[in-house]
C-alpha positions in Angstrom: 87.5 185.3 82.4 85.6 184.2 79.5 81.8 183.8 80.4 79.5 182.2 77.9 81.2 182.7 74.7 82.5 180.8 71.8 86.1 181.1 71.5 88.7 179.9 68.6 91.9 178.8 69.2 94.5 178.5 65.7 97.5 176.0 65.9 100.0 175.5 63.9 101.3 173.7 61.9 98.7 170.6 61.9 94.8 170.3 61.9 92.5 168.8 65.0 88.8 168.0 64.7 86.2 170.5 65.8 84.1 170.3 68.5 80.9 168.2 68.2 78.3 170.5 68.8 79.5 172.2 65.4 78.6 168.8 63.5 81.7 169.1 61.0 85.3 169.3 60.8 87.0 171.9 58.7 90.4 171.5 57.4 92.9 174.5 56.6 94.9 172.6 54.3 96.2 175.5 51.6 98.1 176.5 55.0 98.0 173.4 56.9 96.1 175.1 60.0 94.2 173.8 62.3 91.0 175.5 63.3 89.7 174.3 66.8 86.6 175.4 67.9 86.7 175.4 71.8 82.7 175.8 73.0 82.4 176.2 77.3 80.6 178.2 79.4 83.7 179.8 81.7 82.9 180.9 85.0 85.0 181.7 88.3 88.4 182.1 87.6 89.1 179.8 84.4 91.0 181.2 82.0 91.1 180.7 78.3 94.7 178.9 78.6 93.6 176.9 81.4 90.4 175.4 79.6 93.0 173.8 76.5 94.4 170.7 77.2 97.8 170.5 78.2 98.5 174.2 77.5 100.1 175.0 80.7 101.8 171.4 81.1 105.5 170.7 81.2 106.6 169.4 77.8 106.9 165.4 79.6 104.2 166.1 82.3 101.3 164.5 83.3 98.2 166.5 84.9 98.2 166.1 88.8 95.1 166.2 90.8 95.6 169.8 92.0 96.4 170.8 88.6 93.3 169.1 87.2 91.1 171.2 90.0 92.4 174.2 89.7 92.4 174.2 85.4 88.5 172.9 86.0 88.7 169.5 85.4 87.3 167.5 88.1 86.3 164.8 86.0 88.0 161.1 85.7 87.8 159.2 82.9 89.4 155.9 82.2 88.7 154.4 79.0 91.3 151.5 78.5 90.9 148.3 80.3 90.6 144.9 79.7 88.3 142.1 81.0 88.1 138.3 80.5 86.7 138.6 77.2 90.4 139.0 76.4 93.2 138.8 78.5 92.3 140.7 81.5 91.6 138.7 84.6 88.5 140.0 86.1 85.2 139.9 84.9 82.7 142.6 83.4 80.9 142.5 87.2 84.0 142.3 89.1 84.6 145.5 86.9 81.7 147.2 87.5 81.7 146.6 91.2 85.3 147.9 91.8 85.0 150.7 89.9 81.8 151.4 91.8 83.5 150.9 95.5 87.1 151.3 95.3 87.6 154.0 92.4 86.3 158.0 92.2 86.5 157.5 88.0 83.4 159.4 86.7 83.5 157.1 83.5 84.9 154.1 82.1 85.3 152.4 78.9 85.9 148.5 78.6 88.1 148.1 75.1 89.0 144.4 75.5 91.5 143.1 72.2 89.9 142.9 68.9 86.3 142.4 71.3 83.0 144.2 71.7 81.0 141.8 73.3 81.8 142.0 76.7 82.0 145.7 76.4 78.1 145.3 75.3 77.2 143.2 77.6 78.9 145.2 80.5 76.5 148.1 79.5 73.9 146.2 79.5 74.9 145.7 83.4 75.2 148.9 83.9 72.1 150.3 82.4 70.3 147.9 84.8 72.3 148.7 88.1 72.6 151.9 89.8 76.2 153.1 89.2 77.0 156.2 90.2 79.7 156.3 87.1 79.1 156.9 83.5 80.3 154.0 81.1 81.4 154.0 77.0 81.2 151.0 74.6 84.8 150.3 73.3 87.5 147.7 71.8 91.0 148.0 71.6 91.9 147.1 67.9 94.9 145.6 66.6 95.8 147.4 63.6 98.7 146.0 61.1 100.1 149.4 62.7 99.7 149.0 66.4 96.8 149.0 68.9 93.8 152.1 68.6 91.2 152.4 70.9 87.5 152.7 69.5 85.4 154.4 72.0 81.5 155.0 71.3 81.0 152.2 68.8 78.8 149.8 68.5 80.1 147.1 66.0 83.2 145.3 66.4 86.1 146.4 64.0 88.2 143.6 63.0 91.7 143.6 63.4 94.6 143.3 61.1 93.7 146.4 58.7 95.8 149.3 58.1 95.4 152.3 60.8 94.0 154.5 58.2 91.0 151.9 57.2 90.4 151.1 61.3 90.1 154.9 62.1 88.1 155.0 58.8 85.6 152.5 60.4 85.4 154.0 63.8 84.3 157.3 62.2 81.6 155.6 60.0 80.4 154.4 63.6 80.6 157.8 65.0 83.1 157.0 67.5 86.1 158.1 68.5 89.6 156.9 67.4 92.4 157.3 69.9 95.9 155.4 69.2 97.2 153.8 72.2 100.4 153.1 74.0 102.8 154.8 71.0 106.3 155.2 70.6 107.5 152.5 72.7 110.3 150.9 70.7 110.4 147.8 72.0 106.3 146.7 72.0 105.5 145.5 68.7 102.0 146.3 69.0 102.6 150.3 69.5 102.7 152.8 66.7 106.0 154.0 65.3 106.7 157.9 65.0 106.6 157.1 61.4 103.1 155.4 61.4 102.0 159.1 63.4 103.7 161.2 61.0 101.7 159.7 58.1 98.8 160.0 59.9 99.9 163.9 61.1 100.0 164.7 57.0 97.2 162.8 55.5 94.4 165.3 54.9 91.7 162.9 54.5 92.3 160.3 58.1 92.6 162.1 61.5 93.0 160.8 64.6 90.9 162.0 67.8 93.6 161.7 70.6 96.5 160.0 71.5 97.1 158.4 74.8 100.0 159.9 76.3 99.7 158.6 79.6 99.3 154.5 79.7 100.0 153.3 83.3 101.2 149.7 82.5 104.7 148.6 81.2 103.5 150.2 77.6 104.1 153.7 78.8 107.4 153.1 81.0 109.8 155.6 79.2 107.1 156.1 76.1 104.7 158.1 77.7 107.3 160.6 77.8 108.5 160.4 74.2 104.6 160.8 73.5 104.1 163.8 75.6 107.1 165.3 73.9 106.3 164.2 70.6 102.6 165.2 70.9 103.4 168.9 72.1 106.2 169.6 69.9 104.9 168.3 66.3 100.8 166.9 66.3 98.8 168.5 69.0 96.4 166.1 69.0 94.2 166.3 72.1 95.6 163.7 74.8 94.5 161.0 77.1 95.9 158.8 80.2 94.4 155.4 80.7 95.5 152.4 83.2 95.3 150.1 80.2 94.1 147.7 83.5 93.9 143.8 83.3 93.8 143.8 87.0 91.3 145.2 89.3 93.4 147.0 91.3 95.3 148.7 88.3 92.0 150.6 87.0 92.3 153.8 87.6 96.3 154.4 87.9 96.2 156.1 84.8 93.1 158.6 83.9 91.7 161.0 81.7 91.2 164.4 82.9 88.2 166.7 81.9 85.3 169.1 82.8 82.0 167.5 83.7 80.8 164.2 84.9 79.8 162.3 81.9 80.4 160.0 78.8 79.2 162.9 77.1 81.2 165.6 78.5 84.8 163.7 78.6 83.7 162.9 74.3 82.9 167.0 74.5 86.7 167.2 76.3 88.2 165.4 73.6 86.9 166.7 70.6 87.2 170.6 72.0 91.2 169.3 73.0 90.0 170.2 76.5 91.5 166.6 78.1 94.7 166.0 80.1 96.4 163.1 80.9 97.2 161.9 84.0 97.9 159.1 86.7 100.7 157.0 87.8 102.3 153.5 86.5 101.2 150.0 87.7 102.2 149.0 91.1 104.4 145.6 91.4 101.8 143.5 92.5 99.4 144.3 89.4 102.3 142.9 87.8 102.7 140.1 89.7 98.9 139.1 89.9 98.8 139.6 86.1 101.7 136.9 85.7 100.5 134.3 88.6 97.2 134.5 86.3 99.0 133.6 83.1 101.3 131.0 84.8 98.1 129.4 86.0 96.2 129.5 82.8 98.9 127.9 80.7 100.0 125.2 83.6 98.6 121.5 82.4 96.6 120.1 84.4 97.3 117.6 86.6 96.3 113.9 86.5 94.4 112.5 89.4 95.3 108.9 89.6 92.3 106.8 90.2 92.3 104.2 92.7 
């Protein structure tokens, strides 16, 4: 029971970013020690261990609804989804409407592939409406080594760069860099272990988080591998997301956090106090997406003129 205090958590053998309120990042490079500042006004019966991300979770398990509530994480964010601006089948208007009326998400981010125009336009529509959820501008960047989410950015980041350069460009905008659906051995846009190892040992570049629950096919089996590797080796803050390409898959994956706003979820990620949750896509989600792409590439029938 710790009330109104700032607590420091030492974690070996890597480093993580310090909380946003500090305004700087500290690396104890000589000992390869990670110093993470966790600032939170803790009340009721929430203990220190309960507030630290995935500490109480099993090595290969996501956080359940009951666990999230008991650990003081009532907020649900889905920070990885796609619209018709890339390869999703829903318009931004449909995504905003569906999130409002058919989910209990607190925060969403639209992260189209190598495109930010739709996310910026969605924010404009969101700002003009009366929505109960908060919104974050984002992009899914196709780096040379795999996909990476950029959150809280304002300008598009070009694809085809190294993941290190892409991370730097995200941080130059004050954004967060989250590796998406890593360690899937058969998906060519998935960052592999050697890439994560390289970033982990690089003292000049850091990831702000890792998506260890991806509700799409990218996460089948790979989610468990990513969770295990992160909890044993890397120790980055963990996120869960839907990677939705259809309306009904929005919210299938989520990031649990304490709060309800975009700033709250950012604070949770930076402090390592978020946790992944959710379930995989349903069969119908795959069927809808498959039908869309089949119809999209089907040649138009010629109309015979009498």
